[in-house]
C-alpha positions, 0 to 999 in steps of 0.5 A: 086768599084770593077769595077773601080779597074778592069777598072784601071788595064785594062787601063795599060795592054798595057801601051805604048798605054795608055800613048800615049793617056794620053799624047795626052789628057794631052798636049791638055788640057794644051794648051787650059788651058793656052790659057784660062788663058791668055784670062782670064788675058786679060779680067781682064786687059781690064776691069781694063783699061776701068773702072779705066784707061779710068775712065769709072767707072762701070756705066755712066749716060747721059740725054736721047738722048745725045748719039744720038744728044748730039754733035749737041746740047750739051747744051740741054743735060747738067745737071744743078747745081741743077740737079747735086746735086739732082742726086748725092744725089740719087746715094749716097743713093744707096747701093754699090755706091762707087763714083759719079763723074760728068764729062764734055767733051771738045775738041779744039786746044792746043798751046804752043805759037809756034805750035798748034794741036787738043786735046780731053779731059774731066774735072774731080774732082781731088779727084775723079780722085785719086780714078779712073785712078790716083789711080791704082798704086803708079806710075799711071799717069794722076794726078791732083792737087786739089789745082790748078784748072788750072793744067792739065795732058797731054798725053805723045805723045802730050807733046812730040809733043808740047815739053811740060814739067811739069810746062810749061804753054800752052793754050787751045782753044775751043767753048763754049756751046753757040758757042763762042770761048774761051781760058784759060791758063793751067799748066802741072802738069803731063804727062802720057801714056793713054795706047791707041795709038789712044788717047795718042797724043791728050788727056788732063785731066783737073779739072772740074772747068777748063773745065767748065770755058773753056766751059763757063758753070756750068753744067755737061755732065754725071755722072760716078758711081764707085761700090764696087763690079762689080758684082752688076753692072746690079742690081745697074743700074736697081735700079738707073734707077727706082729712077731717073725716079721716081724723074723726070729725063729722063736719060739713063744708060750705063755700062762700057762694052757698052761704051768700044767697044774695050773690047767687040770686043776683048772678042768676038774675043777671045771667038770665038778663044777659042771655035775653039781651044777647039773643036779641043782639044775635037776632038783629045782627043775623037779620041785618046780614040776611037782609043785606046779603039777600038784596045783594044776591037779587042784584047780582043774580046775573053775575051768579049765572055768569060765574056758574056758566064759566065753571064756578060750582054751586059750592063756590057761589055759596062760599063767595057770599059766605065770605062776604057775610064773614067780612061784614060780621068781622068788621062789625065786631072789630068796630064794636070792640073799639067802641066798647073800649072807648065807651067803657073808659068814658063810663069808668072815668065819669064818676057816675054812682048809684045805690044798689038794692040791699046796700046802704052805701053808694057805689061807682058805675064801673064796666070791666072788659070781659074779653072771654064773654066778648069774644064768645058773643063775637064768634056767635055773631060771625057764625050766624052772619055766615049762615045768613049769608049762605042761605040766600046764596044757596037759594040762588044756585037753585036757579037754572043758569039760563034763567039766571043770565036772563034775570031782570 
């Protein structure tokens, strides 16, 4: 304790220099903490968009081989009504499974009677839709009517293209599983923004019953599983794979991360940027402490010689200066945390918004407080600060005591 107090007093022997070093650490840490909080918020938003907005759930179950050859021979990889009942029962028996939603993809032409364009979409049980994309918020789009099988939700840019409004009737044309042309009439029950510029001009969401009618089948293509806790994803995936294999079903199970390539790409990019910025902050902090402590050692060489002459060991000298570096880094990190919290609250309350890449709507700039990553960076700063303080002190102990006492 005495050594800590002595080191703290020594830190402020040259207050201006110490404060400059503290400021460099504090503002550098603030910058990396704010960026860390921003990317943490982006990750959370992308996860919510993928799991709920894109209706991917946490797990998706396909028949084995579907992802490679399903488009060439889709009928071969469908689950029959009997398979569907058995698989749903197995999944519902798994602890942590909140929802099992059978799906059927479709694509073709959509027409308002005067103009036509391509569409992509999927069929979903309306009640399941309410628990996923349409259940995110009170104003969430993509709602379906459980009492109206022919009701369809149309993406907003597609609705503008075909001049469709709620209540309008239009036609969907597609090839059935047998390769025959088929058409159905549908009604617009909702118009919504998909959140993606790539799909907002061509996406339709139909009831599963309408999709099966259009594709002339009672089978389904895949099962989407929503979990109570996203942290159980890998565990439930392994359990379901074992249960389904034991039941004789050849399936492959994909997580939402594997199906959402955009999330994976964004995360890899931001993690690389974060590592680069964190490295710069660490270097700046370390060099600031090294500069401060090097100057302090030079100024106090005679003092070091006196302490050694009085019996202080070389290790004791290194320890004393290391503790000074520890105090500088610790105080800088505390100041950085305080500034981070204030800046994050100010940013979150500012209402600043932007349109992200591949998005079709504006989002607010928000910064989370990622305490785990903030603490890790702070510990790294402290560690390198102690090393950079110990090095010049160790070099000073290489000087003979007589030379140190006469140092000018």
